[in-house]
N, C-alpha and C positions, 0 to 999 in steps of 0.2 A: 315327831320328826318326819316320820314316814308321810304323814298327812301334808306337812309343809312341802316336802319334795314333790308330791303329786301336784300341788297347786302351781309350783314354779314351772313344772313340765308342761302343764296345761296352758300357762300364759305364754310360754315360748312357742308352743305349737300354734296358738292363736295369732301371735305376731308374725310367724312365718307364713301362715295362710293369708293374712291381710296383706303382707308384702307381695305375695304372689299374685293376689287379685289386683293389686295396684299396677304391677307391670303388665298384666294381661288386659287391663282396661284401655290400653292404647287403641286408637281408632285403627281399623283394618287398613293396611297399606293399599293405595290405589295402584292399579296396573298402569304402566306408562301409556300416555295418551296415543291413540292411534291416529293416522292421517285422516283428515276429513274426507268423507266419501265424495266422489266426483259429482258435480251438479250437472244439470241439463243446459246450463248457459254456455253457448258457444264462445270459444276464445277467438278473437280476431286474428286472422293469419298475418304472419309477418310480411310486410311489403317486399316484393321482389324488385330486381333492377330492370325488369322488362318494361319498356315504355310503349305508349301508343304510337303507331307509325304517323309521322308528320305528313301533311299534304305537300305536294311538289311546290317549290317556290314559284310565285307568280312573276312573270317577266315584268320588268319596270321600264320606265322611259329612259333609264340610264344604260340599258342594254346596248352594248357596242354594235353598230351596224356592220354587216359583212361588206366585203369589198368586191366590186365588179371586176372581172378579168377581161382585159382587152383581147378581142378576137381578130379585129381588122381595123387598121387606120387607113381610111380612104383619103387619098391625097387632096390637098386644098384645091378649091375651085375659084371661080370668078367672084363669088359673093356669098352673103349670109345664107345659111340653110334654113330659110324661114319655114319650110315645110318638107316633109318626106313621107313616103308610103311604101310598105312592103306588099308585094303582089300576093294574092290569096294562095298561090301554090308555093310561095316561099323562094322562088328562083330569083326574082328581081327586087332590087331596092332602088327607088327613084328619089332623087334629092333635088330641091330647088337650088339653082346656081345662078344668081342674078337674073338675067333674062332668058336663061336656058334651063334645061332639065337634064341631069345626068342619070344614066341608067347603069346600074352596077349588077354584075353577075355574081351572085352570092356563093356559087360553087367554086369559082376561081378567085373570088374576092378582087376582081379587076373591073375597070370601067369597060362596059360593053358598047356604049354608044351615047349620043347626045341628041336631044330633041330641040330643034331650033325653030323659032317662029315668033315668039313674044318679043316685044320691044322695050319692056321695062320689067321691074322686079316681079318674080313669081312668088306669090304669097300662099297659095293653097294647092295641094295635090291630093287626089283621091282616085283609087281604083274602083272600077265597077265590081259588083259582087262576084261575077264569074271571071274576072281578071282579063277580059278581052279588050277593055277600053280604059285609058287613063285620062282623067280630067285635070286641067290646070287652070287656076284662077290667077289673074295678073293685074298689076297696077296699070297696064296699058288699056284696061277697060274691056278685055275679052276673056272668055273661057274657051279653051281649046280642048278638043278631043283627039286622042292619039291611039294609033295602032302600034304598040311598042314592039311587036314582033318584026315589023318592017320599018320602024322608026319614022313613020309618016303621020302627018296631021290629016285627020279625016273630017273635021268640022270646026268652025269658029262661031261661037255664040256671042253676040254683041250685047254685053251687059250695060253699055252706055256710061258707066262710071267705074271707078276702080273696083275690081273684084278681089275681095280678100280671102274668101273661103268657099269651099264646095263640098257637098255631101250627097251620096247616092241613096235613092230609095232601095229598100232591101231586095226588090225584084229587078232592079237595074233599069227600069223604064224611064225614070225621071231623075233630075238633078236639081238640088237646091243650091242657090248661090247667094252669098251675103255681099252687099255693096256699100260703098262710102255714102250713098244717098239714103241709107237707112232702110233699104228694101231687101226683103227676102224674095228672090225670084225663083219660080218653079218652071223648069224646062222639060219639054218632051224630047228625049234624046233621039228618037227615031225621026221625028219630023223637024227637029231643031227649031221648034217654035216655043216661045214663052207662053205657058198656060195660065199663069197667074202671078201676081206679086202682092206682098203684104208689107205693111208699114206699122210700126208701133206708135204710141202716142208721143214718144220722145224724138222720133226720127233720127236717132243717133246712128253712127256708123256701125254696121254689122261686121264684127271682126272675127267671129267664130260661129260655127254652125255644125249641127250633128243631127242625123236622122235616127229615130228610135228603132231598135231591132224588130219591133212588130209593125213598123211602117205607119203608125197612126199619129205620131207626134214628131215635130221638128223643133229642136231647141236652137235659139239664136242668142248670141252673146253680144252685148253692145259696148262701145267705147265708154259710155257713161256709167257702166256697171250693172245695168239691169239684164236679167235673163228672161226670155219669153218662151213659153211652151205653146206651140201652135197646133191646133187641130187640123190635120192634113185634109180631112174631108170637107170641113166648113171654111177653112182659112181664118178662123177666129182664134184669138188668144184664149187658151184654156186656163193657164196659170202664169202669174208674173212673180218672179223671184227678185225682190228689190228691198231697199231699206235696211240691209243687213250691216251696213257700215257708213260712216260719214266721210271716210277717206276716199281718195281717188282709187277706183277699183275696176279698171278696164277688165272685161271678161276676155282674156287672151286665148283661152282654149276651153273646149267642151268635149266631153266623152261620156257615152252611155256605157253602163256596165253590161256585160254580155246578156244578162237576163232582163235588162231593161228596167229594173226597179230603182236604180240609183243613177244620178247624173253627177259627174265630177266637173268642176269648173276651176280654171287657173286664173289668178288675179294679179293685178298690179301691186297689191299690198303685200305680196310674198306668201299668200295663203292659197292652199287648195281646199275648196269646200265641197262637201258631199251633200246631196239633196235627195230626199225622198220625193219622187216625182208624183206619187199618188196623193200625198198630203200637202206638198209644197213646202215642207219644213226642212230646215237644215239639220242634217244628222250630226255633222261635226266640221270643224275648221282645223286644218293642219297647218302649223307654222312651218312651211316647207322650205322656203329660201330667203336669203337676205337680198332684198331687191325684188324685182318683178318675177313672176312665174309665167312662162309662155307655153310650154308643152305639157300635155297631160294625156295619158293613154292607159287603158286597162289591159292587163295581160289576157290572153285568150280564155283562160280558166276563170278570170275574175278574182283570183286570190291576191293579186298584187296590182298596185297602181304606180305608174311611172310619172315623174315630173322633171322638168328642166327649168333652169332659171338664170338670172343675171349673175348669180354668184359662181358661175362656171361649173356647176355641179349637175349631175343626173342622180336622182334619188328614186328608190323603190320603197313603197309604203304598204303596210298592212291596212287595208281599208276598214277592217273590223275594229281595230284598236287605235288606228292613227299613228302607230309607232313605225319608225324607220326600220326597214329590213336590210337595205344595202344602199351603197352610194359610191360615187367616184367623181373626181375632178376631171372634166373633159380635157381642157388644156388652158391656155391663157385667154380664151374667148368666152363671152356669155353664150349660154346654150338656149337655142330657140325651139327646137323641135324634137320629138321623140316618137318612135314606133316600135312595135313588137314583131318578131318573126311569128308566123302562124302557129308554130309548134311551141312558142313560149320559152324557148331555150335561150334566145338572144334578144337584145334590145339595142336600138341604134339611137344615137344622139347627134343632132346637127347644130353647129355653132357658127358664129360670125358677128362682125360689128354691124350695128344698125346703119343701113344705107351706105355701107362701105364696100364698094366693088373690090375684088381681088382679096377679100378676107372671108374665108369660109372653110369649114372642115367637118367631116363626119367620122365618128368612131362607132364600131359595132362591139358590143360587150356581151360576154357570156354571163348568164344569171347564176349565182352560186346556189 
């Protein structure tokens, strides 16, 4: 009995041991996973709201032009203001007035006197570089020289044909005249003798003329549309500007830029054209006016170009871009001529009906 009890006890002990081993045989519990260690791979930064500064907007052709402000309305005269010129010292403004020339005092903004002697329309006016002499070209076939300080005529140059335009050499010793006979006449102002005359192959009327600032070249504009650049020393054509349009394109006005690098021309087709005089190439054509363009003039600084036309407007242009800077309607008359004050603060426009006596007006504008 005792032996049987011992065997039972042994078996129970063994079962307990085995049960304990079974529960202890479970795999060791793993510790909670730790966060992955940081790597060396950079994390892209979150984009911010800061933007790259934009370039300033580029002006477009739709930029609204400024308005010129009227400074003086010079009362109507006898006829169209085909030409005008501001004295180099800025004191006087002279305007063509049918067969006479009005002299305006710009300090008082009043008429100071009248130069009388021509017997037909005055087409061209030009001051000598020192302002001591005024030259006037007329349809009566003469070019007259005036001492404006005394309102007296000092000389009459017989051009033999209608004289449309005149331009002084930079030293004031000579005068170039354009005529209906297609001649560019060169006059010695002191001796009052014609030194030479030149004619192009077309023999067309010379209706505009301009002497280059360096004195070496004379530009002449023809009724037929051609522009000739003449070598003053040889009297030969250096460059011909032609064939740029098939439309009627009278060269109504010519003006050299102050530095002499660019020539501006005003045309019957409403365009103002800019030319590189060194290469003879057109720089640009500006659609300036509805109808013909007659007046063209550079500001003293060369930063602006003024034009006047049949659409009764005076316009200022940026010659670098061809965009319009400012404009104004003159009045109810087509505008023929334009000139700048020497300081560039004001610009004058002269209007009138073509070959209509008793219709003419000049307005002086302040440039914005």
